[in-house]
N, C-alpha and C positions, 0 to 999 in steps of 0.2 A: 570464498564469495562474501564478501561484507561492504556494509556502507558505513564510511569513515566520515570523522566528523573533522572541521579544519584545525583544530587541534589534535587529531591524530587519536582520538576516543572513538571505540566502535559503537556505530550506531544499535540501539535496543534492538533483540529480533520480536519484540512484540511493539509496532507502533502505535500511533493514534492517530484515528480515521475522523473526517473532521465532516463528512458529508449531513448536509441537515444542521448542521450547527451555526450560530449566529444569527439566522432567519427570524427569530423571535423576543422582540425585547425583555419580556417577561419573563426567559427562563436565561437570557446572556449570562447573569453574573452567576446562575449554578455550571452552568455551561465551561465559562471562563474556569471556577475551581476543578474542575475535572481535571482541564487540559495543563493544569498546574499543578493538582496531586500526582498524573504520572509524569512529568517531567521531575516530580521529588520523589521517585518510585524506578525513575532510573529509564523510562520512557520518552525518551530524547529525539525518535524522529514521529515528526509530526505529518502528515498527510493532507492537501489542501489541493483546490481546485478553482481557476478563479469563474468556471462555471459554477459554482457551487454557492447558491443564494447571489450569485452574480456579485462574485465580492465579498459577501456578507462576512462568509466563514473566513477568510482572511482575513480581514479587520478584528473579527474575534478573536482568532490566534493572534497578532499583532498587539492585541492588550493584554493577553495572558501572558507574553514571552517579555512585553516592555521590564525594561532590569534584570532579565537573566543574560547569562556569560553566554552570548552569540556564540561562539565560535564550538559550544559544548552540544546546539540543536543540531539536529541535522533536519533541515525543512526541503519538503518537496513540493511544487506546485504544478500544476500542469495547465497547460494551453489549448483551447478551443481547435479545433481543428481545420474552423474559417480562418482561424488567426496565425495560421502556422505558416506564414510567406512573406516574402521581405518587404511586403508592405505593413504585416499588422504585426509580426511575431514581436518587434522591438518593444516596441508602445505599450503589449501585453504584459510581456515582462516586465516593463518597469512599472505597470499598475500593480502588478502583485507586488513586487518587492515596496511600494511607496504603503499599501495597502498592511503589509508583514510588518514593517516597519524595520526592513532590513537592504542594507544593499548587495545581499548577493541569494542567491536559491542553492542549494548544495545539491539537487536532482532538480531540473525541468522537463517534464512527459509532453509529449504528445496524446492530446489524450483518448484521440482514436481517428482511427487512421480515415480522409477525407478526402477530396479534390486536390488537393495542392500534392506536387510531385513529391517523393519523399526526398528525391535530391535536391531538391529547394531546401526542406525543412533544417535536411543533416546541415547544408552550408551552414545555414543562420544559427541553428544550433551552434556549433563551432566559432561562428563570428563572436555570440554571447559570452562560449567560455574564453576568447580571446582576451575580451570586454573584461573580464572578471565579472560578471554581472548571475555567471553561474559556474558552477563545480562540475560539474555533470549533466548529461541529458539522458531522457531514456524512450518508453513509448507506453503507453495502453492500450488493453485491448488488441493484441496485436495475435493470429496462430502462430502455429511453426510455418505455414509457408509464407506471413507475411514477414516474418522476421528471416527466414531463409531470404527473401526479396530485398529486405534491407539492406542483408549483409552484401548484397552485389553494388548497392551504393558507393560512391567513393566515400570516404570516413562514418558509412556506417556500422563499422566493427566497434567503433566507439559509444557504440549504445550503452548504456550502464544497466539496464533492465527492463522488464515488460511487467506490467503492472497490470494482472488480470484474475477474476473472480475463481476465488477457489477456496472450497469447502469441503468438511466429509461430504456431503448428499452432492458435490460438482466436484467429478472429480477427472472431467473429459483431459486437462491439461496433460496427468501422470501418464499419457500413452506416448504423445509425441511432444510436446512444448516443455515439459519440463525437465526428462533427460537431457535432452539438445542445449538447454541453457546451465545444466550442471556440468554436463560437458566442455559448453566454452567458458564455463567459471563464473557465469554473468547469474547473479543471484535473481529473485522472484520474488514480488511484491504483490500480497494475497488480498485483496478487499472482499468485503463480504465475509469475512472467514466466520463469525457465526450464523450465516443463511436468513440474513437482515433481510436481502432478496433475491432473483436469480428466475428464470425459467425452469431449473431443474430444484428450485426449492422441497423440504419435506420436513416431516417434523422430526427432527433428528433430537431437541430437548424430549422429549417423551419417548425414543431407540429405546429399547431393553440392554443394549450393550452399553451405550452413552450414560443411560441411569447405573447399572452396574457399575460401572468404573467411577461414575463420581463418588456414589455409597462409601466404596470401598475405600476413597481416599479423603472423601470427608471436604468435599471440595466440589463446586457450583458444574451443571453438566457443562457451562459456556466455558469451562479451563478443561476440560477433555477435550471439548471441539478444539480448543487452541494449541492442547499438546497434544493434540495429533496432525496438526500440521506443523508443529514443529520436529518433528522427526524425522521433517524432509529435508536435506542439507542444503542451505541456501534460501530456505521460504521463508519472508518475512510477515504474516499475517498483521494488518492494519484494523483490528475493529472498532469500530465507533462508539462514543460513551459519551453521554450529555450530565453524567452522574458520577462525583467522585468516589463513591464504594461501589459502583460497578468497574470505574476504572483500574479501583486498586484490586480488583477480584480478576480483571484481564493481565493485570501484569503477574499476580498471587501461581500465573498458568505458565510462568517460568520456572518455576520451582517443582513442579508437578515431573513425572516420571511414571510414566504409563505400562507397563508388564507386556511382555508378549504374548501372552494369553489374551490379554485386553486388547490391545491391538487386532489380534486374529479377527476376535468376537466382532470390531470396529469394520475392521475388512468382511467380513462375510456379511456384515448387517448392509455395507454400502462400496460393492463390491467392485476392484478398479477396472477401466474400462478396458475393454480388449479390440478396439475399434478406434478408430479417427471418427471424433463426432465433433461438432459443431463449437466455436466460442462461446461458451455461458458470459452473458454480457447483460448489466444492468446499465 
């Protein structure tokens, strides 16, 4: 359950999210440095979408990665549901490529499910693959029932991932979606892994179990939250950061190993679901 770059390198288990980045000219230089610091620290997976600032995020990423070895990066973008049809998806993809300054995407996602039939979107995604404009495609904000339906569509089994909201305080995907994806050998991308948003958001930073683990290892609470997700096979958290120091803090979570006792305390504070719950979406 890995994402692989064009040159055969594994994508980083912690990626870089970019929602809201690039929307303010006053902070663009700082955000660009944060992305570059992340890549230098090994965070070669960068996630964006045409929706993010109506292309502003993609422009920022394009300027940040200019001159880098493109084949060692893993670039992900997303298409609006109302652009995911035969009339619009090809132009949307080309616009994303132009803003990013690249001639292909490693992964192109349907941002959420809309009115366009899945069969039409899948057919278009496969055409983009055949043309070399994307290397793989996937979906975002699909629940387990949506994934079952996608698998019934011709070509649906080519789906490479489902990107969903997932953090310690929002564990609904663990009941059915994550086990299903793990059985399929399909990695999951986790957005808002630090609980920046979501209807189930809680005060994770102030939780005693989080604070105790952070103090025991001399790390930040945010590293504990990321480390918790990294214990789940095939889960790729993509935290957003607009400052280099925060990005490097996120990257350092790869080195953190929580004990069985610490994981048990986190689990007791925020129990796993015992029934199917609606997908948490922002």
